[in-house]
C-alpha positions as CSV (number, residue, x, y, z in Angstrom):
1,M,40.2,-0.9,16.0
2,K,36.7,-2.4,15.6
3,K,36.6,-6.2,15.3
4,R,35.7,-7.0,11.8
5,Y,36.9,-7.4,8.8
6,N,36.2,-4.5,5.9
7,I,35.8,-4.5,2.5
8,L,38.4,-2.5,0.4
9,L,36.3,-1.0,-1.5
10,L,35.3,1.0,1.6
11,L,38.3,2.8,2.5
12,L,39.6,5.7,0.5
13,P,41.2,8.6,1.8
14,V,39.7,11.9,3.0
15,S,40.9,15.6,1.6
16,L,44.4,16.5,3.0
17,M,44.3,19.2,5.8
18,A,47.4,19.6,8.0
19,Q,50.2,17.2,8.7
20,F,48.9,13.8,11.0
21,A,51.2,10.7,10.7
22,V,51.7,7.4,12.6
23,I,55.3,7.8,14.7
24,S,55.2,4.1,15.2
25,T,53.4,0.7,15.7
26,T,53.1,-2.3,17.7
27,P,54.3,-5.2,16.5
28,A,56.4,-3.4,14.5
29,N,56.0,-3.2,10.6
30,N,56.8,-6.6,8.7
31,A,57.8,-8.8,12.8
32,K,57.6,-12.5,13.1
33,N,57.3,-15.0,15.4
34,V,54.3,-12.3,17.2
35,P,52.7,-13.7,20.4
36,L,49.2,-15.6,19.3
37,S,48.0,-13.3,22.1
38,T,49.5,-9.9,21.9
39,T,48.7,-5.6,21.9
40,V,48.2,-4.6,18.4
41,S,48.9,-0.4,18.7
42,I,49.4,2.6,16.5
43,T,50.8,5.4,17.8
44,F,50.3,9.3,15.7
45,N,52.5,12.6,16.6
46,E,49.2,14.2,18.1
47,A,45.8,13.2,19.6
48,I,43.3,11.5,17.4
49,D,39.6,12.0,17.1
50,T,38.1,9.4,19.3
51,A,34.8,10.2,18.0
52,Y,36.3,9.7,14.5
53,V,37.2,7.0,15.2
54,E,33.6,5.4,16.6
55,G,32.0,6.6,14.5
56,N,33.7,5.5,11.0
57,D,34.3,1.4,11.3
58,E,36.4,2.0,8.1
59,A,38.8,3.7,9.6
60,V,40.8,1.3,10.7
61,F,40.4,-2.2,8.9
62,S,42.1,-5.2,9.1
63,N,42.4,-9.4,8.7
64,I,42.8,-9.7,12.4
65,D,39.5,-11.5,13.7
66,S,39.4,-12.2,17.4
67,I,40.1,-9.5,19.6
68,T,39.4,-8.9,23.4
69,A,39.6,-5.4,24.3
70,E,40.4,-1.6,22.1
71,G,40.3,1.6,23.1
72,F,43.1,4.3,23.4
73,S,45.9,5.9,25.3
74,Q,45.3,8.8,28.0
75,D,47.0,11.5,25.8
76,L,44.0,9.9,22.9
77,K,47.5,9.7,21.0
78,T,47.9,5.5,21.2
79,M,44.6,3.6,19.7
80,Y,45.7,0.0,20.8
81,A,43.6,-3.3,20.4
82,D,44.4,-6.6,22.7
83,V,44.2,-9.5,19.9
84,V,43.9,-13.4,19.7
85,L,45.8,-14.4,16.8
86,K,46.1,-17.7,15.0
87,P,49.7,-20.1,14.5
88,N,51.7,-19.2,11.2
89,T,49.7,-16.6,9.8
90,T,50.3,-13.3,8.5
91,Y,48.5,-10.5,9.0
92,F,48.4,-6.8,7.8
93,V,46.5,-3.5,10.3
94,A,46.0,-0.6,8.0
95,F,44.2,3.1,8.0
96,I,42.8,4.4,5.1
97,H,41.9,7.6,6.8
98,M,42.0,9.3,10.2
99,K,41.5,12.3,11.6
100,A,43.5,14.4,14.8
101,K,41.7,16.0,17.5
102,S,43.1,19.7,15.5
103,G,41.3,18.7,12.2
104,A,44.4,17.4,10.3
105,A,44.1,14.3,8.5
106,I,46.8,11.5,6.8
107,T,48.4,12.1,4.5
108,T,48.8,9.1,3.1
109,P,46.7,5.4,4.0
110,Y,49.1,3.3,6.3
111,V,49.5,-0.3,6.1
112,F,51.8,-2.4,8.3
113,Y,52.2,-6.0,8.4
114,F,53.7,-8.9,11.5
115,T,53.1,-12.7,11.5
116,T,52.9,-15.4,13.7
117,G,55.3,-17.7,12.1
118,S,58.8,-17.3,11.2
119,D,58.3,-16.0,8.0
120,F,55.8,-14.5,5.2
121,P,55.1,-15.6,2.1
122,P,56.8,-14.9,-0.4
123,F,54.7,-14.4,-3.3
124,T,53.2,-10.9,-4.4
125,V,51.1,-10.0,-7.2
126,S,51.9,-7.7,-8.9
127,G,50.4,-5.5,-12.3
128,T,48.9,-2.1,-13.7
129,V,45.9,-0.2,-12.9
130,S,44.8,1.7,-15.9
131,S,42.1,4.7,-15.8
132,G,40.3,3.5,-19.0
133,S,37.5,5.3,-20.1
134,T,37.1,7.1,-17.3
135,G,39.8,9.5,-17.7
136,V,41.2,9.1,-14.1
137,S,44.6,9.1,-13.2
138,P,45.3,5.4,-11.2
139,E,47.2,7.5,-8.9
140,G,45.9,7.3,-5.5
141,A,43.9,4.3,-6.0
142,I,44.6,1.0,-3.4
143,V,44.6,-2.4,-4.9
144,G,44.3,-5.6,-2.7
145,L,42.8,-9.5,-3.0
146,A,39.1,-10.5,-1.6
147,T,39.3,-14.4,-0.8
148,A,35.5,-14.2,-2.7
149,N,34.0,-12.0,-5.6
150,I,31.3,-9.6,-4.7
151,F,30.5,-8.6,-7.7
152,E,28.6,-11.9,-8.3
153,G,26.1,-14.7,-6.1
154,E,24.4,-13.4,-2.8
155,N,27.4,-12.9,-0.6
156,E,26.5,-13.4,2.8
157,G,28.8,-11.6,5.8
158,P,31.9,-9.9,5.6
159,L,34.7,-10.6,2.6
160,P,38.3,-11.0,3.9
161,I,40.5,-9.0,2.6
162,V,44.2,-11.0,2.8
163,S,46.4,-8.0,1.3
164,W,46.4,-4.6,-0.3
165,T,48.5,-2.0,-1.4
166,N,48.9,1.5,-2.8
167,V,49.6,2.2,-6.4
168,N,51.9,3.9,-8.0
169,N,52.0,7.3,-9.2
170,D,52.7,4.9,-13.2
171,G,49.5,3.1,-12.4
172,T,51.9,-0.2,-11.1
173,F,51.7,-1.9,-7.9
174,S,52.8,-5.1,-5.7
175,I,50.6,-6.6,-3.0
176,P,53.2,-8.1,-0.9
177,Y,52.8,-11.6,1.2
178,V,50.2,-13.6,-0.4
179,P,49.7,-16.9,0.4
180,N,48.6,-19.6,-2.0
181,G,45.1,-19.6,-2.3
182,T,42.7,-18.2,-5.0
183,Y,41.8,-14.9,-4.7
184,W,40.0,-11.5,-6.5
185,M,41.6,-8.6,-7.6
186,I,40.3,-5.0,-6.1
187,A,41.1,-1.6,-6.7
188,A,39.4,1.7,-6.1
189,K,40.1,5.8,-6.0
190,D,38.3,7.9,-4.1
191,V,38.1,10.9,-6.6
192,N,35.9,13.4,-5.0
193,Q,38.2,12.9,-1.3
194,D,34.7,12.0,1.1
195,G,36.3,9.5,2.6
196,N,33.3,6.5,0.5
197,I,33.5,4.9,-2.7
198,D,30.3,5.5,-4.0
199,P,30.0,5.0,-7.7
200,S,27.1,5.9,-8.2
201,Q,27.2,8.9,-8.0
202,G,29.1,9.3,-10.8
203,A,32.9,10.4,-9.4
204,D,34.4,7.4,-7.6
205,V,35.6,4.6,-9.5
206,I,36.7,0.7,-9.2
207,A,38.0,-1.4,-11.1
208,F,38.5,-5.6,-10.6
209,T,39.0,-8.6,-12.2
210,E,36.2,-11.0,-13.7
211,D,38.0,-14.2,-13.1
212,S,40.1,-15.7,-9.9
213,I,43.8,-15.5,-9.9
214,V,45.4,-18.8,-8.4
215,V,48.7,-18.6,-6.2
216,N,50.3,-21.5,-6.5
217,N,54.2,-21.5,-4.4
218,A,54.4,-18.8,-7.5
219,S,54.2,-15.1,-7.9
220,V,52.0,-13.8,-9.6
221,S,52.4,-10.4,-12.2
222,N,51.3,-8.2,-15.0
223,V,47.5,-8.1,-13.9
224,T,46.5,-5.3,-15.4
225,L,43.3,-3.8,-13.9
226,T,41.1,-1.0,-16.0
227,F,39.0,2.0,-13.9
228,L,35.5,1.4,-14.6
229,S,32.6,4.3,-14.0
230,F,29.0,2.5,-12.4
231,Q,27.5,6.5,-13.0
232,P,23.7,5.8,-14.1
233,K,23.2,7.5,-17.6
234,T,21.6,9.8,-19.1
235,F,19.1,8.3,-22.3
236,T,21.6,10.6,-24.7
237,E,23.9,8.9,-22.9
238,A,22.8,5.3,-23.5
239,W,21.9,6.4,-26.9
240,S,25.1,7.3,-28.2
241,I,26.9,3.7,-26.8
242,A,23.6,2.2,-28.4
243,Q,24.2,3.5,-31.4
244,S,27.8,2.3,-32.0
245,A,26.8,-1.0,-30.5
246,S,23.7,-1.3,-33.0
247,N,25.9,-1.7,-35.8
248,N,26.4,-4.7,-35.8
249,L,22.5,-5.7,-36.0
250,P,21.2,-6.7,-39.2
251,S,20.7,-4.0,-41.9
252,D,17.2,-3.7,-41.3
253,K,16.8,-3.1,-37.6
254,Q,14.0,-0.9,-36.7
255,L,14.2,1.1,-33.6
256,K,10.7,-0.2,-31.8
257,R,11.3,0.7,-28.2
258,V,13.6,2.3,-25.4
259,S,12.7,1.7,-21.5
260,G,15.1,2.8,-18.4
261,W,14.3,1.2,-15.1
262,R,15.6,2.7,-11.5
263,V,15.6,5.6,-13.1
264,D,16.6,8.5,-10.5
265,S,15.0,11.8,-10.2
266,L,17.7,13.6,-12.7
267,G,16.5,11.0,-15.3
268,R,19.6,8.7,-14.9
269,S,19.0,4.9,-15.0
270,E,21.5,1.6,-14.0
271,S,19.7,0.7,-17.1
272,W,18.6,1.2,-20.5
273,E,17.1,-1.3,-22.9
274,F,16.8,-0.2,-27.2
275,I,14.8,-3.2,-29.0
276,Y,15.0,-3.5,-32.6
277,T,13.3,-5.5,-34.6
278,A,15.8,-6.7,-37.7
279,N,15.1,-9.0,-41.1
280,S,12.0,-7.7,-42.0
281,N,10.2,-7.8,-38.4
282,T,10.6,-11.8,-38.0
283,V,13.6,-11.6,-35.2
284,G,14.8,-9.3,-32.0
285,Y,17.4,-7.7,-30.6
286,A,17.9,-6.1,-27.3
287,I,21.0,-3.7,-26.7
288,N,21.3,-3.0,-22.9
289,V,23.0,0.1,-22.2
290,N,24.8,0.0,-17.9
291,A,27.2,0.8,-16.2
292,M,29.6,-1.8,-17.4
293,G,28.8,-0.9,-21.6
294,S,26.7,-2.7,-23.8
295,T,25.0,-6.1,-24.3
296,T,23.5,-7.2,-27.3
297,Y,20.8,-10.4,-27.1
298,V,17.3,-12.2,-28.9
299,I,14.8,-11.2,-27.4
300,D,12.4,-14.5,-26.1
301,P,9.6,-14.4,-28.3
302,E,6.3,-13.8,-26.1
303,Y,7.8,-10.4,-25.8
304,F,8.9,-9.9,-29.7
305,N,5.2,-11.2,-30.9
306,W,4.4,-7.9,-28.6
307,I,7.3,-5.3,-29.5
308,K,6.7,-6.1,-33.5
309,N,3.3,-4.9,-33.5
310,L,5.2,-1.3,-32.3
311,R,5.6,1.4,-34.9
312,T,9.0,1.5,-35.5
313,L,10.3,4.8,-33.7
314,P,11.1,8.3,-35.0
315,D,14.5,10.2,-34.8
316,I,14.9,9.7,-31.1
317,S,17.9,12.3,-31.8
318,T,15.0,14.6,-31.6
319,A,13.4,13.4,-28.1
320,A,13.6,15.9,-25.0
321,A,15.9,14.2,-23.1
322,S,15.3,12.2,-19.6
323,G,16.5,15.1,-17.5
324,T,13.9,17.5,-18.4
325,V,11.1,14.8,-18.6
326,I,11.5,13.5,-15.2
327,A,12.0,16.7,-13.7
328,N,8.4,18.0,-16.0
329,V,7.0,15.2,-14.4
330,E,8.0,16.1,-10.4
331,A,6.9,19.4,-10.6
332,A,3.7,18.1,-12.6
333,G,3.4,15.3,-8.9
334,G,6.0,13.0,-9.0
335,K,7.7,14.2,-6.2
336,A,4.2,13.7,-3.9
337,V,4.6,10.3,-4.9
338,R,8.3,9.6,-4.4
339,T,8.2,10.9,-1.1
340,Q,5.6,9.2,0.3
341,S,5.5,6.7,2.8
342,H,4.7,3.5,2.1
343,P,5.9,0.9,4.8
344,G,6.9,-3.2,3.0
345,L,6.9,-1.7,-0.1
346,V,9.6,-0.7,-3.0
347,F,9.9,2.5,-4.6
348,Q,10.6,2.9,-8.6
349,I,11.2,5.0,-11.6
350,E,10.2,3.2,-15.0
351,M,10.6,5.6,-17.8
352,S,10.3,4.0,-22.1
353,L,9.9,6.0,-25.5
354,A,7.7,5.0,-27.9
355,D,4.2,4.2,-29.4
356,Q,3.0,3.9,-26.5
357,N,-1.2,3.0,-27.6
358,M,-0.1,-0.6,-27.3
359,S,1.0,0.3,-23.5
360,Q,0.3,0.8,-19.7
361,Y,-0.3,4.6,-20.8
362,A,-3.0,4.0,-24.4
363,H,-5.4,5.3,-22.1
364,L,-3.3,8.6,-21.6
365,V,-2.5,9.1,-25.3
366,P,-4.2,12.1,-27.0
367,D,-3.2,11.6,-30.3
368,Q,-2.8,7.9,-31.7
369,N,-0.1,8.9,-34.2
370,Q,2.3,10.3,-31.9
371,Y,5.4,8.6,-29.9
372,Y,5.9,9.8,-26.6
373,W,7.4,9.4,-23.0
374,G,5.7,7.4,-20.9
375,V,6.7,7.4,-16.8
376,S,6.1,5.5,-13.9
377,Y,6.6,6.7,-10.4
378,M,5.5,2.9,-8.6
379,W,5.5,1.5,-5.1
380,G,5.5,-2.6,-5.3
381,Y,6.5,-5.5,-4.2
382,E,8.1,-8.6,-5.6
383,T,6.8,-12.1,-5.4
384,M,8.8,-15.2,-4.0
385,D,9.3,-15.6,-8.0
386,Y,10.9,-12.0,-8.9
387,H,7.3,-10.2,-10.5
388,W,7.2,-7.1,-9.9
389,N,3.7,-6.2,-8.2
390,L,2.7,-2.8,-8.7
391,V,0.3,-1.7,-5.7
392,S,-0.2,1.8,-6.5
393,G,1.6,4.8,-8.3
394,Q,1.2,7.2,-11.0
395,H,1.6,6.6,-15.1
396,F,2.7,9.7,-16.6
397,L,2.0,10.3,-20.6
398,C,4.9,13.3,-21.4
399,H,5.4,15.0,-25.2
400,F,7.9,12.9,-27.3
401,S,9.8,16.5,-28.1
402,T,9.7,18.5,-25.3
403,G,9.0,16.6,-22.7
404,S,6.6,18.3,-21.2
405,V,3.5,15.9,-19.1
406,L,0.2,15.8,-21.0
407,N,-1.8,13.2,-18.8
408,S,-1.5,11.1,-16.0
409,S,-4.2,8.9,-14.2
410,T,-3.3,7.6,-10.5
411,V,-3.1,3.7,-10.1
412,S,-4.2,1.9,-6.9
413,V,-4.0,-2.9,-7.5
414,K,-4.3,-5.4,-5.1
415,P,-1.5,-7.1,-4.1
416,E,-1.2,-10.5,-5.3
417,H,-1.6,-12.8,-3.4
418,N,0.8,-15.9,-4.2
419,V,3.5,-15.9,-2.3
420,A,4.3,-19.1,0.0
421,Q,2.3,-18.9,3.0
422,S,5.9,-19.6,4.8
423,F,7.7,-17.0,8.2
424,E,10.9,-16.3,6.5
425,L,13.6,-13.1,5.8
426,L,15.5,-13.8,3.1
427,Q,18.7,-12.3,2.4
428,N,19.0,-8.2,1.6
429,Y,18.9,-6.8,-2.3
430,P,21.9,-5.7,-3.3
431,N,24.0,-7.4,-0.4
432,P,26.8,-5.3,-0.6
433,F,25.2,-2.2,-0.6
434,N,26.0,1.7,0.0
435,P,24.0,3.1,0.7
436,S,19.9,1.7,0.8
437,T,19.1,-1.9,0.6
438,T,15.8,-4.2,1.0
439,I,15.1,-6.5,2.9
440,P,12.3,-9.1,1.9
441,F,10.2,-10.8,4.3
442,T,7.2,-13.3,4.9
443,V,5.0,-13.9,7.4
444,P,2.4,-17.0,7.9
445,S,-0.5,-15.3,8.8
446,H,-2.0,-12.3,10.2
447,G,-0.5,-9.9,12.9
448,T,2.5,-7.3,14.0
449,A,6.1,-7.8,12.4
450,T,8.9,-5.8,14.0
451,L,12.2,-5.4,11.3
452,K,15.2,-4.6,13.2
453,V,18.5,-3.6,11.9
454,Y,22.1,-4.4,14.8
455,N,25.4,-3.6,14.5
456,M,28.0,-6.5,15.0
457,L,28.1,-4.9,19.2
458,G,24.2,-5.8,19.3
459,Q,23.2,-2.4,19.4
460,E,20.5,-1.2,17.7
461,V,20.7,0.7,14.4
462,A,17.4,1.1,13.7
463,T,13.4,0.0,13.5
464,V,12.8,0.0,9.6
465,F,9.7,-1.9,9.6
466,H,6.5,-2.4,12.5
467,G,3.2,-2.6,12.2
468,E,0.5,-4.7,10.7
469,V,1.5,-7.6,8.1
470,E,-0.8,-10.2,6.3
471,S,0.0,-13.8,5.0
472,G,0.4,-14.3,1.4
473,R,2.3,-11.4,0.4
474,M,5.8,-10.6,0.8
475,Y,7.5,-7.2,2.1
476,H,9.8,-5.2,1.0
477,A,11.2,-3.6,3.8
478,R,14.2,-0.7,3.0
479,F,17.0,0.2,5.1
480,D,19.1,3.4,4.4
481,A,22.2,3.3,6.0
482,G,22.8,7.3,5.6
483,T,25.8,8.0,8.1
484,N,25.8,4.3,9.6
485,A,30.1,3.1,9.0
486,S,30.6,0.5,7.0
487,G,30.6,-2.9,8.4
488,V,28.5,-6.4,9.3
489,Y,24.8,-5.5,10.2
490,V,22.5,-8.1,10.7
491,A,18.7,-7.8,10.4
492,R,16.1,-9.2,12.7
493,L,13.0,-10.3,12.3
494,E,10.3,-10.6,15.3
495,F,6.4,-11.8,14.7
496,N,4.2,-13.8,17.6
497,G,7.0,-14.7,19.8
498,N,9.6,-15.8,16.7
499,M,12.9,-14.5,15.6
500,L,15.1,-14.8,12.0
501,M,18.0,-12.8,11.7
502,R,20.6,-12.7,8.1
503,K,24.0,-11.0,8.5
504,M,24.2,-7.4,5.6
505,V,27.2,-5.9,4.7
506,L,27.7,-2.2,4.4
507,M,30.6,-1.3,1.6
508,K,30.6,2.3,2.0
């Protein structure tokens, strides 16, 4: 077992093959008064695939934080860890998926509890997980309690899970042995049975409580969690949601612009924005459609002063699908731009549907009376004040209804020099991440910088940046975890004999 806290969302069962089961554990499940120095072990009915365990930090997880030695028995049927425990503390050890040398896989997630105290905390947290709009049955999901909200703020380091349990066939659950404290609840289901939770791919689902849950000398019941799908949406899918939300806008609303950020190569975006003017073109509204649904807000005056001058869009139900537009752009040179190598820069795609006469695509417009899709394939970086600076890329202008590429132009911009003259390694974003993250850093002078990533055993995982750097700009190194196991990693920046480090959390 690995020395770590792992995040519950990382850990889900893989496809079932043959029977492979636990026959005993040490300490036994629900054991009390366990010695502070002891050996924790799990014994299976056949030999474990040790290469699988070593290559998958998510195979076993626990809230044990002090392991002095670990290994396998000679017959490979038992995995063990020598541990040091804290007094009057409840512990759990769980594996969510495991493989045998024969190729068999576990059939059910397994967990056992023990305590160094004379008894367990008597409290539970119970409730129900529902499908929501996903249509995904809660059967086979898991629910846990975390001591921090992973969906808010920059969470540096691992997030300990206090307790967890399986969801019953009817969607109910009851998490046992919960000590007093403040918690956030998380539920997850590995719908595609690949052993990872990755909602951005469209199949897996998660649920969480936005507000904390307080256990204060009493059990908590009737907690409701509703599955959400975090699949990025196509323009057509987002438009369907925006239409419904726009019913709450003034009756004289006029749609002026549609934008999508961080668009993928399938034409799906994490965030679509539909911009309207209303009240006789005196106020602007934005409907933002993302994985969580939609939000509506009044746009700021500076943005409105530009939007109000755009012509109202025609019926956008006749517009080309975003996937069609991106496919055409990819074939017309976009893929070549996207697959370039620019160390220290970040790539993203932005697309918009609008009157493009007052946009960065204006010089590409062949007919000022028409409306077009505009697509930007961009390499750039963020400054210290989070302003996006475009360095290089290509703009594409596409036909409104067919999505065919009409014109394009190459972009090359000298980077702005408004970054502080400092040696700094900033927190990666997003964090936790899956499967890739961006690590920003700055340097105080010209020189050679090296940014490497290490696991918690001190082993080098990747060199994400090595090369000459200049002061006055922020570099953004991209770390793609790929097949790396879930867990805590350390980014280490070296420059002119100096070194900085940051912890990161990979959440698969």
